[in-house]
C-alpha positions in Angstrom: -1.6 -12.5 17.9 0.5 -11.9 14.9 2.9 -9.2 13.8 2.1 -7.5 10.5 4.7 -5.5 8.8 4.0 -3.2 5.9 6.7 -1.7 3.6 6.0 0.8 1.0 7.8 0.4 -2.3 10.8 2.5 -3.3 10.4 5.6 -5.4 8.7 4.7 -8.7 8.9 6.5 -12.0 5.4 7.8 -11.3 6.5 9.2 -8.0 9.5 11.0 -9.5 7.6 12.3 -12.5 4.4 13.4 -10.6 1.7 11.2 -12.0 -0.7 8.6 -10.5 0.3 5.1 -11.1 -2.6 3.2 -9.4 -2.6 -0.1 -11.2 -0.1 0.9 -13.9 3.1 -1.0 -13.5 5.5 1.9 -12.9 9.1 0.6 -12.3 11.4 1.8 -9.6 13.8 4.7 -10.2 17.5 4.5 -9.4 16.7 6.2 -6.1 13.9 3.7 -5.5 16.4 0.8 -5.9 18.7 2.5 -3.5 15.9 3.0 -1.0 14.9 -0.7 -1.3 18.5 -1.8 -0.7 18.5 0.3 2.5 15.3 -1.3 3.9 16.2 -2.8 7.3 14.1 -6.0 7.7 15.2 -9.5 8.8 13.6 -12.1 6.6 14.1 -14.7 9.4 11.9 -12.7 11.7 8.8 -13.3 9.6 6.8 -16.5 9.0 5.7 -15.2 5.6 6.7 -12.4 3.3 4.4 -11.3 0.5 4.3 -8.5 -2.1 1.8 -6.8 -4.3 2.0 -8.1 -7.9 2.9 -4.7 -9.2 6.6 -4.5 -10.1 7.4 -1.5 -7.9 6.5 -3.4 -4.8 7.8 -6.8 -6.0 11.2 -5.3 -7.0 11.5 -3.5 -3.7 11.0 -6.9 -1.9 13.5 -8.6 -4.2 16.2 -5.9 -3.6 15.5 -5.6 0.2 15.6 -9.4 0.7 17.9 -10.9 -2.0 17.5 -14.6 -2.5 14.2 -14.7 -0.6 11.2 -15.9 -2.5 8.4 -13.4 -2.1 5.0 -14.5 -3.6 3.1 -11.8 -5.4 -0.6 -11.2 -4.4 -3.0 -9.2 -6.6 -5.1 -8.3 -3.6 -2.2 -6.1 -2.3 -2.3 -3.8 -5.3 -2.5 -0.1 -4.9 -5.8 1.7 -5.1 -6.9 1.9 -8.7 -7.4 5.5 -9.9 -9.6 4.3 -12.8 -9.7 6.9 -15.6 -7.0 8.9 -13.7 -4.4 6.1 -13.8 -1.4 7.8 -15.5 -2.8 11.3 -15.1 -0.4 14.0 -13.9 -1.0 15.2 -10.3 -0.5 18.9 -11.3 -3.3 18.6 -13.9 -5.6 17.0 -11.3 -4.9 19.9 -8.9 -5.3 22.5 -11.6 -8.7 21.1 -12.5 -9.8 21.4 -8.8 -10.2 17.6 -8.5 -7.4 16.7 -6.1 -9.6 16.8 -3.0 -11.7 14.0 -4.4 -8.8 11.6 -4.0 -8.4 12.8 -0.4 -12.0 12.1 0.7 -12.6 8.8 2.4 -15.4 8.0 0.0 -14.2 10.1 -3.0 -13.3 8.3 -6.1 -12.4 9.2 -9.7 -14.4 7.8 -12.6 -13.9 4.0 -12.6 -11.6 4.1 -9.6 -11.6 3.0 -5.9 -12.3 5.3 -3.0 -10.1 4.9 0.1 -12.9 3.0 1.7 -13.2 0.6 -1.2 -9.4 0.0 -1.1 -9.6 -0.7 2.6 -12.5 -3.1 2.2 -10.7 -5.0 -0.6 -7.6 -5.4 1.5 -9.4 -6.2 4.8 -11.4 -8.9 3.0 -8.1 -10.5 2.1 -6.6 -10.0 5.5 -9.5 -11.7 7.4 -8.8 -14.8 5.3 -5.1 -15.0 6.2 -3.5 -17.2 8.8 -2.5 -15.8 12.2 1.2 -15.6 11.3 3.9 -13.0 11.4 3.6 -11.5 7.9 5.7 -8.9 6.1 4.0 -7.2 3.1 5.6 -5.1 0.5 2.9 -2.9 -0.9 1.8 0.7 -1.7 1.2 4.0 0.1 -2.5 4.1 -0.3 -3.0 0.6 1.0 -0.6 1.1 4.0 -2.2 4.5 4.8 -5.7 3.1 4.8 -5.0 -0.1 6.7 -2.7 1.4 9.4 -5.0 4.4 9.8 -7.9 2.1 10.6 -5.7 0.0 12.9 -4.6 3.1 14.7 -8.2 4.4 15.1 -7.7 7.5 13.1 -10.8 9.5 12.1 -11.7 8.3 8.6 -11.5 11.9 7.2 -7.8 12.1 8.4 -6.6 8.8 7.0 -6.1 9.9 3.3 -3.8 12.7 4.5 -1.5 10.4 6.4 2.0 10.3 4.8 3.8 7.0 4.1 7.3 7.5 2.9 8.9 5.3 0.3 10.4 2.2 1.9 9.0 3.1 5.3 8.4 0.0 7.5 5.3 0.0 9.7 4.5 -2.9 12.1 1.3 -3.6 13.9 0.2 -6.5 16.2 -3.2 -7.9 15.1 -5.5 -10.8 15.8 -7.7 -12.4 13.1 -10.8 -11.1 14.9 -9.3 -7.5 14.9 -9.1 -7.6 11.1 -12.8 -8.8 11.0 -13.9 -6.0 13.4 -12.2 -3.4 11.1 -13.9 -4.8 8.0 -17.3 -4.8 9.8 -16.7 -1.2 10.9 -15.7 0.1 7.5 
């Protein structure tokens, strides 16, 4: 059984300005860099440390673990919001479309649903070695994966809050990742 740690990136420009970044490479704010510097993880406690290839996650890892090489993995990207990438949250809410993002199977035009995000990441996870792994990633990814691991009802998972630079740790076997993928 391996330990899996998930760290959400520090506050991004998108978080601060109220728009959806998805696959847009939104940089960290000054506060996000401060949050990253305050992350309490010991690099020596992990066999591998990985990051999403989006800069907000990669920079969080670099600040939290100075001098540690952290490979970037595209499979660990945030949920793409498709045509809504870059769209302001208040505009989505005003148009009455916000709930679509919060449905397990809801997805904006050209985007991923929470289910599709979970399936993408779980397909990657089942191929990974059974090693203690720390991942710097995104709120949607962490919310979906840890919600499934914790046995939350699917309808509740999109409402789970994951704070910037919050660290979540779960113990998992390779067969447990497979079982989650098969169940989704």
